[in-house]
VMD Tcl script that draws the C-alpha trace (Angstrom):
set ca {
  {127.20 69.24 157.99}
  {128.67 68.59 160.93}
  {132.26 67.20 159.25}
  {132.19 64.84 156.14}
  {134.29 62.58 158.33}
  {132.01 61.36 160.50}
  {130.67 59.67 157.92}
  {133.09 59.25 155.28}
  {135.22 55.69 153.83}
  {137.39 54.25 150.83}
  {138.47 52.19 148.44}
  {140.49 49.09 149.23}
  {142.20 47.72 145.56}
  {140.29 45.02 143.79}
  {142.15 41.41 144.72}
  {142.70 39.11 141.52}
  {142.69 35.94 143.27}
  {140.71 34.83 146.73}
  {140.90 32.58 148.87}
  {138.59 31.01 150.66}
  {138.03 30.90 154.59}
  {134.79 30.52 156.33}
  {132.46 32.87 156.71}
  {134.44 35.68 155.97}
  {136.61 36.08 152.26}
  {140.88 36.10 152.95}
  {142.14 37.91 149.41}
  {145.09 39.06 147.60}
  {146.30 40.71 144.96}
  {150.57 39.03 144.90}
  {152.48 36.85 146.53}
  {153.61 38.71 149.06}
  {156.21 37.58 152.33}
  {153.53 37.60 155.75}
  {154.78 40.72 157.58}
  {155.33 41.20 161.13}
  {152.61 43.28 161.77}
  {149.83 43.78 159.30}
  {149.16 47.52 157.82}
  {145.45 48.52 156.28}
  {147.62 51.29 154.72}
  {148.99 48.90 152.06}
  {145.90 47.75 150.89}
  {144.35 50.76 150.58}
  {145.13 54.10 148.19}
  {142.37 56.03 150.24}
  {142.54 56.60 154.19}
  {143.94 59.60 153.45}
  {140.27 60.42 152.32}
  {139.66 61.30 155.94}
  {141.47 64.02 155.56}
  {140.16 66.50 152.42}
  {137.91 69.66 153.43}
  {134.02 68.94 152.54}
  {135.40 71.64 148.93}
  {138.04 68.75 147.94}
  {134.44 66.56 148.72}
  {132.75 67.61 146.36}
  {135.22 68.66 143.52}
  {135.67 64.02 143.79}
  {132.16 64.32 143.63}
  {131.53 61.90 147.12}
  {129.01 63.42 148.88}
  {127.26 62.03 152.79}
  {123.72 60.22 152.47}
  {122.58 59.44 156.07}
  {119.98 56.56 156.75}
  {118.62 56.08 159.95}
  {119.51 55.15 163.56}
  {120.92 51.38 164.41}
  {119.56 50.04 167.32}
  {122.44 47.65 168.91}
  {120.85 46.33 172.28}
  {124.39 44.32 172.45}
  {127.28 46.02 171.25}
  {127.89 42.32 168.99}
  {128.37 43.77 165.91}
  {127.14 42.11 162.46}
  {128.50 43.23 159.34}
  {127.75 40.90 155.96}
  {124.74 40.18 153.48}
  {121.90 40.55 155.23}
  {120.30 37.43 152.80}
  {123.00 35.42 152.65}
  {123.71 34.54 156.41}
  {121.81 32.74 158.83}
  {122.31 32.41 163.44}
  {125.53 31.10 163.26}
  {127.18 33.55 161.96}
  {129.53 35.19 164.18}
  {129.42 38.91 165.19}
  {132.38 40.69 164.79}
  {135.32 40.71 167.34}
  {136.16 44.00 168.73}
  {132.05 44.97 170.38}
  {131.22 48.33 170.82}
  {128.76 50.38 173.90}
  {125.31 49.27 173.22}
  {123.15 52.24 171.96}
  {122.01 53.43 168.88}
  {124.66 54.43 166.49}
  {123.58 56.17 162.80}
  {124.47 55.24 159.44}
  {126.05 56.62 156.34}
  {126.33 56.04 153.52}
  {129.21 57.34 150.61}
  {128.29 57.55 147.48}
  {130.55 57.95 144.26}
  {129.67 57.96 140.54}
  {125.59 57.43 141.04}
  {126.71 53.86 143.06}
  {126.45 53.64 147.08}
  {130.83 53.43 147.71}
  {130.79 52.75 151.56}
  {129.00 51.90 154.43}
  {130.12 54.02 158.20}
  {128.42 53.32 161.11}
  {129.47 56.23 163.71}
  {129.87 55.49 167.38}
  {131.73 59.01 167.93}
  {133.00 62.18 166.64}
  {135.78 62.77 165.24}
  {138.72 61.22 162.35}
  {140.62 58.28 162.74}
  {144.08 58.05 163.28}
  {144.66 54.66 163.42}
  {142.71 51.96 161.15}
  {142.21 48.14 162.67}
  {141.15 45.26 159.91}
  {137.70 44.39 161.21}
  {137.92 40.40 161.66}
  {135.95 37.70 163.55}
  {136.80 35.38 166.25}
  {138.68 33.30 165.12}
  {140.86 35.95 162.02}
  {144.20 37.44 162.78}
  {145.38 39.47 160.55}
  {149.56 37.90 161.38}
  {148.34 36.00 158.87}
  {147.72 38.02 156.65}
  {149.72 38.51 153.54}
  {150.61 42.52 152.74}
  {147.66 43.07 151.03}
  {145.13 40.79 151.36}
  {142.47 41.52 153.27}
  {139.86 39.48 155.84}
  {136.11 40.23 154.46}
  {132.47 39.66 154.18}
  {131.04 37.78 150.54}
  {128.33 39.44 148.56}
  {126.25 37.60 146.90}
  {122.93 39.39 145.87}
  {124.08 42.81 145.40}
  {123.65 43.64 149.55}
  {125.62 44.71 152.40}
  {124.32 45.36 156.55}
  {125.17 46.64 159.74}
  {122.96 44.91 162.69}
  {123.15 43.60 166.34}
  {123.80 40.22 167.06}
  {119.95 39.72 168.79}
  {117.97 41.32 164.93}
  {119.98 38.01 163.19}
  {118.52 36.06 165.19}
  {115.15 37.84 165.39}
  {114.78 37.85 160.87}
  {116.30 34.11 161.10}
  {113.44 33.26 163.28}
  {110.79 35.28 160.78}
  {112.63 33.52 157.79}
  {112.09 30.02 159.30}
  {108.23 31.21 159.07}
  {108.80 31.76 154.97}
  {106.62 29.05 153.86}
  {108.46 26.71 150.75}
  {107.67 29.10 148.17}
  {108.45 32.60 149.28}
  {111.76 34.31 149.68}
  {112.93 37.73 152.70}
  {114.05 39.74 149.33}
  {111.05 39.49 147.62}
  {108.05 38.62 150.05}
  {108.99 41.16 153.21}
  {112.29 43.71 151.40}
  {111.41 44.28 147.93}
  {108.57 46.98 149.10}
  {110.59 48.20 150.82}
  {113.75 48.62 148.22}
  {110.91 49.94 146.76}
  {110.80 53.86 147.92}
  {113.14 53.28 149.24}
  {115.68 53.23 146.20}
  {118.63 51.54 147.78}
  {119.04 52.16 151.33}
  {116.45 50.84 153.78}
  {116.87 50.85 158.30}
  {114.41 47.66 157.89}
  {112.65 46.45 161.24}
  {112.53 42.49 161.43}
  {108.99 42.07 163.09}
  {106.78 46.05 163.34}
  {106.94 47.94 166.63}
  {110.36 45.70 167.81}
  {112.69 48.28 167.70}
  {115.83 46.44 166.93}
  {116.75 46.70 162.71}
  {119.07 46.13 160.24}
  {120.81 49.35 158.18}
  {121.18 47.47 154.53}
  {122.17 49.31 151.47}
  {123.34 47.81 147.78}
  {126.42 47.19 147.74}
  {128.74 48.91 145.52}
  {128.69 47.55 142.10}
  {127.27 44.69 143.37}
  {128.23 40.55 144.01}
  {132.07 40.62 145.99}
  {134.65 40.57 148.78}
  {134.53 43.75 151.07}
  {136.62 44.82 153.77}
  {135.40 46.12 157.16}
  {137.20 48.57 158.56}
  {137.26 49.74 162.18}
  {138.30 53.71 162.46}
  {140.28 54.15 165.72}
  {140.88 57.67 168.03}
  {144.54 58.35 169.81}
  {143.31 55.81 172.63}
  {142.09 53.14 170.54}
  {139.02 53.38 170.88}
  {136.47 52.76 167.67}
  {134.67 56.04 166.12}
  {133.08 54.47 163.47}
  {133.61 50.90 161.87}
  {133.38 51.39 157.69}
  {132.40 49.21 154.99}
  {134.67 49.66 151.52}
  {132.91 49.19 148.50}
  {135.37 48.79 145.72}
  {133.73 52.23 143.21}
  {136.86 54.72 144.80}
  {140.05 54.94 144.11}
  {142.91 56.95 145.12}
  {140.37 59.09 147.11}
  {138.40 60.48 144.37}
  {134.81 59.79 143.21}
  {135.20 60.69 140.08}
  {134.64 58.43 136.73}
  {138.41 57.49 135.40}
  {139.04 58.96 132.06}
}
mol new
graphics top color blue
foreach p $ca { graphics top sphere $p radius 0.5 }
foreach p [lrange $ca 0 end-1] q [lrange $ca 1 end] { graphics top cylinder $p $q radius 0.2 }
display resetview
C-alpha cells in the first residue's frame, strides 16, 4: 500500500450541543473560554493515528479503500452533503494546485469513518481546520469546530465547477424527479456506499460521493499540512473512530 498514512483520517468527539452558523455549523461539548489559538488536538484524540504502523492499523481493524481520482480544474474544493447544497455553496478558503488527486475512504466497524483527498505523499506535521471564507477559528471555543451538515447520509469532495455542473443537471429534472432516485441510485447500487459521479457523461468533471459514517450529523474537515504549511491532504471525519481505534468498544 505505499503507507496507510497517505489515506488515513481520525475522529472528533461527539457534540452534545449544536449552534447553527450558515452554511457550515459550529458545535461544542462545553463552554470553555476562547483560547488565544484554537488547537485541533483539543478537539480530537486521534491525530496520532497517522503515526501508527500498518501492523497497528490492522490490529485496530482499520482499512483504507481507494475510490478513484478527483478532477480539480480550479483547485477550489467544496466539501458538503452533495444533495442538500447548491451552486451558492462556497468553496473552502484554502485552494490547491489544479490537478487530479486520489480519494480514499478509511473504514472501520463496517462504516466509512473518514474520507481523504490526497495531494502529496507524506505524514502531516500540523493540522488546520478547513473553513469557509467567512469563518475564523479564533472565534471558536477550545473544543468547538466548524463542520458541514449532512441530511441525506452522504458526504462529498468536488471542484467548484463540478458543483455548478451538477446544479445545472438538477435544474433539468422534472418536478416529480429527484437527483438520488433518478440519477444516483443505480450508480450506488453497483458501488456500495461510494462512487466517483460524473454529472455529465463524457465530461471529466466528477464528484467523490460516499456514505457519511453513522449517517446524518455535522462533520468537520481538516487540512493535513507539511513542515512548510503546504497541504498534504484534506480529510473529513465521520464520527466513527475513537481514540485512534477502529474496534468496537467492549
